[in-house]
N, C-alpha and C positions, 0 to 999 in steps of 0.2 A: 609568324608563317615558316613553314619547311616547303620548302619544294624537291623534286626531285624529277632529276632526266635525265636520259637514258641516249646514248648516240654509236654513232660506227656502226648499224645496216649498213647494208647495199646488196646488191646483186650479184653474187659467186658460183662459181663451176663448180656440178659436185668434183667432188677433194676438196679443195679450197676451204682454205681457210678465215674468218674475221674471229674480229677483236673489238667485243663491246664495252662501251664504259659504263656507270650511270655516278654521278654524281652530286650528293649533299647537300645543299645549303641550308639558312636562314637558322633559327630558330633550338639549337644542335648543342644539349652538353652532352651527350655517352648516346652511342646507335649498338642500336642490340644484334639482335639478327636481323640476316640482309638475302639477300634473293632471289634470283632470276627463275620468271613464268615463261608462255609464251602461249598463243591462241595463233590458232590457226581461223579458215571459214569455216563457219560451221563443225565445230569444236570447241569445246570447257577447254576454259581455259588447264593449265599444268605446268604446274611446276618442274620446270629442268635442273635448278644446284641447291641450295643455299648453303649458305657460312656463317658461324658462328664470331660474336668477337674478341673468340679465341683461337680464331683460327681453325674448326673444324668445319669439316667440307663437309655434303651429302649429292649423292648424285640422282635424278632417274636411271633408271635401266637402261635409257632411250639410248644416254649419252656417254655413258659410264667410257672410259678413253678420247674417248674424240673429245670433250670440253674441259674442261678447268677455269677453278671460281677461283677468285682469289679481294684481296680484299687492305687497301690501306687506310686502317681506323685512321692518323692521323692526317692525312685528306680529306674524307668522308668520301671514300671514290670504294667504287664495289666495280668489276673487271668481268667478263668471259670468252678466252678464249677459247675458242668457237674449233677443228680440224674436222679434215676428213668430212665432211659436211655435203648430207646428205636431202637427196628432194626434199624429203617428209620431214627435214630441221623446217623449211618455207615458214613464216609466221611474224606475227607483229613479237617479240622480248620488248618484257615491262619490271621494272624494276622494282621489288617491294623490300619496304625501309619497316624495320619498330625503333623505338625510340622510348619503347620499356622490356622490362627484362617479359623472357617465356619466350614463346611459340608463337605462330601466326594469328594475326584476330581481325575482327571488325578495326576496331582505331589507326592501323597502315597503310605504309603514309606508300601511293605510287607514286612511277612518272607516267608518261603519257604514250609512252614504246615505239622502239625502230623496228624498222620493217627488215630483215632478212629472208633474200629470196635466193636459190640453192637450184638452178634449172644452169642448161646446157644451149 
């Protein structure tokens, strides 16, 4: 079994910061690509950032310069440091994990999500 659990969401004012965590446990040999996605009500799920097992990161344009993705391969953890938050960042944030080589596929694992609300 593989478990993926996000944490760190909450309510924050515009311009504030949050740090999300994703913990992976279970039958793991090596984690490949990891990433953060988000989904707001009435919107499709969208990719926020991804990071390879070689620690190369890529970001969606709408978070560049504000969010930082990182991972600790020895701890099976991934993080998303979110700074300068905007109301439009409000969404449920999900962790996506691959246990095989390559890019995103239907066999990836997902967490249940953590809610981020940016409001005055």
